[in-house]
C-alpha positions in Angstrom: 190.2 -57.9 -47.3 193.7 -58.1 -48.6 194.0 -61.4 -47.2 190.8 -62.4 -48.7 191.8 -61.2 -52.1 195.5 -63.2 -51.8 193.6 -66.3 -50.9 191.2 -65.5 -54.1 194.3 -64.9 -56.1 196.2 -68.3 -55.0 193.1 -70.2 -55.6 192.4 -69.0 -59.1 196.3 -69.6 -59.7 196.0 -73.1 -58.2 193.0 -73.5 -60.8 194.6 -72.2 -63.6 197.7 -74.4 -62.8 195.5 -77.2 -62.4 194.0 -76.4 -65.8 197.0 -76.1 -67.4 198.1 -79.5 -66.5 195.1 -81.0 -67.6 195.2 -79.3 -71.0 198.7 -80.9 -71.3 197.8 -84.3 -70.1 194.9 -83.9 -72.7 197.4 -82.6 -75.4 199.8 -85.8 -74.6 196.8 -88.2 -74.7 195.5 -86.7 -78.1 199.2 -86.8 -79.5 199.5 -90.4 -78.5 196.2 -91.5 -79.6 196.8 -89.8 -83.4 200.4 -91.2 -83.4 198.9 -94.8 -82.8 196.0 -94.5 -85.2 198.6 -92.8 -87.9 201.0 -95.9 -87.3 198.1 -98.1 -87.5 197.0 -96.8 -90.8 200.3 -96.6 -92.4 200.6 -100.5 -91.4 197.3 -100.9 -93.0 198.4 -99.3 -96.1 201.7 -101.2 -96.1 199.8 -104.5 -95.9 197.4 -103.7 -98.7 200.6 -102.6 -100.9 202.2 -105.9 -100.1 199.2 -107.9 -100.8 198.5 -105.8 -104.2 202.4 -106.6 -105.0 202.1 -110.1 -104.5 198.9 -110.3 -106.6 200.7 -108.4 -109.4 203.5 -110.6 -109.3 201.1 -113.6 -109.4 199.4 -112.1 -112.4 202.6 -111.3 -114.2 204.1 -114.9 -113.8 200.7 -116.3 -115.1 201.0 -113.8 -118.1 204.6 -114.7 -118.5 204.0 -118.2 -118.4 201.2 -117.8 -120.8 203.5 -115.7 -123.4 206.1 -118.7 -123.1 203.6 -121.2 -124.0 202.5 -119.4 -127.0 206.1 -118.9 -127.8 206.4 -122.7 -127.6 203.6 -123.4 -129.5 204.7 -120.7 -132.5 208.1 -122.4 -132.4 206.7 -125.8 -132.7 204.6 -124.7 -135.8 207.7 -122.9 -137.3 209.8 -126.2 -137.0 206.8 -128.2 -138.5 206.8 -125.8 -141.5 210.5 -126.0 -141.8 210.3 -130.0 -141.7 207.5 -129.9 -144.5 209.6 -127.2 -146.5 212.5 -129.6 -146.3 210.4 -132.5 -147.4 209.1 -130.6 -150.3 212.3 -129.5 -151.2 213.8 -133.0 -151.1 210.9 -134.4 -153.0 211.7 -131.5 -155.8 215.4 -132.4 -156.0 214.8 -136.1 -156.4 212.2 -135.4 -159.0 214.7 -132.9 -160.7 217.5 -135.8 -160.5 215.1 -138.5 -161.8 214.0 -136.3 -164.9 218.0 -135.1 -165.5 218.7 -139.1 -165.5 216.2 -139.9 -167.9 217.1 -136.7 -170.1 221.1 -138.4 -170.0 219.4 -141.8 -170.9 217.5 -140.3 -173.9 220.5 -138.3 -175.1 222.4 -141.5 -174.7 220.2 -143.4 -176.5 220.1 -140.9 -179.4 
């Protein structure tokens, strides 16, 4: 009877060791699977962030180019206004000079 119990105990220990080994293998397999899935998810997020960053760069570049074009248009309009003001000032100066010359002429005639 002792021999039977000893064999049963040995068999149970053997089964327990096999279960422990199976559990260790299952845990390792699960750890590898989770690690692979996590790495893939991180890679996907990184790729998404890269795409979003490139889109933002493109949008900012387009907005910056638009701002530059608008500033150039405003500068051109301002230059045009300055030129108009210069022309008007030159015309007024010429008119004032002509009037002053007429006044001197009249004074000389008197």
